[in-house]
C-alpha positions, 0 to 999 in steps of 0.5 A, a space after each residue: 410439963 415442967 418448963 425446963 423439962 420441956 426446954 430440953 426436949 425441944 432443944 435436943 429435938 432440934 440438935 437431933 433434927 440438924 445432926 441428921 439433916 447435916 448427915 443427909 447433905 453430906 451424903 449429897 454433897 450439898 450445904 446443909 444451910 437451906 435444910 437448917 432453914 426449912 427446919 426452922 420454918 417447920 419449928 416456927 410460928 404457923 409451922 408443923 410443930 411450933 416451939 414453946 419453951 426453948 424460943 429465947 434460948 435459941 434466940 441468944 443461941 443464934 447471936 452467938 452463932 453469927 459471932 463465932 462464924 466471923 470470929 472464926 474468920 477472923 482467925 484465917 487472917 492478920 491485921 495487916 492482910 485486912 489492911 491491904 484489902 481495905 486498901 485494895 478493895 475499896 472501888 469494890 466496895 462502892 460498886 457494890 453498894 451502887 450496883 445491889 443497894 440501888 434495886 431495893 431503894 427502886 423497888 421501894 419507890 415503885 410500891 410507893 412506901 416512900 424515901 425512909 423505906 426506900 433507904 432500908 430497903 436499899 440496906 436490905 438488898 445492899 448487903 450479903 451475909 457474912 455468917 452464911 458466906 463464912 459457913 459456906 466458904 468452909 463447907 465447899 473448902 474455899 478458904 485457901 482459894 485466891 479469889 477468897 480475900 477478894 470475897 472477905 475484903 467485900 464483905 469487910 468493907 460492908 460490914 464496916 459500912 454498917 458502922 456508918 449506915 445504921 446510925 443513919 437510918 436509924 435517926 431517919 426513922 425516929 425522925 431526930 434533928 441532924 445534930 442528934 444522927 451526928 452524934 450518934 454517927 460519930 460515936 460509931 464511926 469512933 468505936 470502929 476506929 478505936 478497935 481498928 487501932 487496937 487491932 493493928 498496932 497491938 495485935 501481938 501484946 493482945 496474942 500474947 496476953 490471951 496466950 495459954 498453954 491450956 487449951 481449957 483457959 484459952 478457950 474461955 479467955 478467947 470466947 469471953 473476950 470475943 462476947 465482951 468486944 461484940 456486945 460493946 460494939 452492939 451498944 455502941 451501934 456498930 455490929 456485933 460481928 464486926 467486933 467479933 471479926 477484929 477480935 479475930 484478925 487481932 490474934 495471930 500465930 499460935 494463939 488463933 490456930 489454937 483458938 480455931 481448933 477449940 472454938 471449931 465445933 462450937 461455931 459448927 453447933 451455934 451457926 446451925 442454930 442460928 439458920 433454924 433461928 431465922 426460920 423461926 421467925 418466918 410465918 410461911 403464911 405471909 410469904 404467898 402475898 410478897 413472892 412475886 416482888 420478892 422474887 422479882 428483887 432476888 432475881 435482879 440482886 443475884 445478878 447485880 452481886 454476881 457482877 459485883 464478885 466478878 468484877 472485884 475479882 478481876 481487879 485482883 487479877 483472879 483468873 475467870 473461874 475465880 472471879 465467876 466463884 467470887 460472884 456466886 459466893 456473894 449472893 446470899 444475904 442474911 442477918 444484917 439483911 433482917 436486922 434492917 428489916 427489923 429496924 424499919 417495919 415500925 415506919 413501913 410494916 410491909 417491909 418486913 414480910 417483903 424482906 422476910 421472903 426475899 432473904 428466905 430466897 437468897 439464903 437458899 439460892 446464896 449456896 446454890 449459887 456459890 457452888 454452881 455458877 462457875 461450872 454453869 458459866 464455864 459451860 455456857 461460854 464453851 457452847 458459846 465459843 465458835 468452834 474453829 473451822 479446819 484449813 485445808 493444808 498448803 501443798 508442799 514440795 514433799 507432797 507435789 500436785 500431780 502434773 496434769 499430761 495431755 494425751 496424744 494420738 498415736 
């Protein structure tokens, strides 16, 4: 069969299956993300129907999916809201790092993988999946909730911290000198600073330059600008997702609203492709040998992420229900964890299957905790709350105690 014909058939089959799975998830009121991942396992290596012709296209589509997820998330908030979030959430970022990077580092050391692998696995367990969480927030219609800016603040701090973490990890894995690692780190920090400056100081000018009365022109300009910025950010050791998010916050007003409406269908399509791509690169046969360590690590870091979100939301004055929702939303791991594991595989090959199993567990569990952590916490606290005992009424003048009189004989 001709290569192009085979690719079209494979892509059509994937998208059709995704549509049917999404419809099934909608009928039961559940996020389709876990079903997309299972579809990826079925289509991937070791699965039922491994792909042959369309894998390269799916890989590119997955990258675009993450970029669009973060762009649309950035369009929801202005640059001033980002600055406020960074100023108020940096203690939450520190708590997030301590609670969630420590379990990964400890696990690597217990397995005897050494300090470099410990730094890598710490990153795998630390960083939540911005792509998965953005999709979950949209599916659950929580973008307008009071706790959502807290969740986004933690995610933004994590994404921006990658500009520091990834150059350090790359230098450790490559064994380069301290000077070489410092230069890489300075380039990354300078790139992030420049993009933030443009977003904060010249956001209106950017919006005015991008604005167009034609929906077609607006779509092409915004989409093209986002891909260019994401590519430059990726080349300079900064996450492409961070670049896309900053493009989103740089746009404001009618431009942001119009671009959001036009790009939402594209986001939904390519985001589904991203989750399928993740499953494609997970061989089901590699999961059983590392399942127990992955399950233990997933259990511990589920609770640490919930604690992170709860603590951050409490600092922001959010109600108890919102605190539990924030914690449950942060559980999912995804794209960053896989990138980090991919970098470390050359130094410690065993980290690949463990990270894959770990992320697969939490990317499936994440939408579940986002939906059910708050109702479960409410149920448990209600059951544990002591039942008040009724107090007997005090005698009142209107209800006097009857007098006892002695009977006398006649």
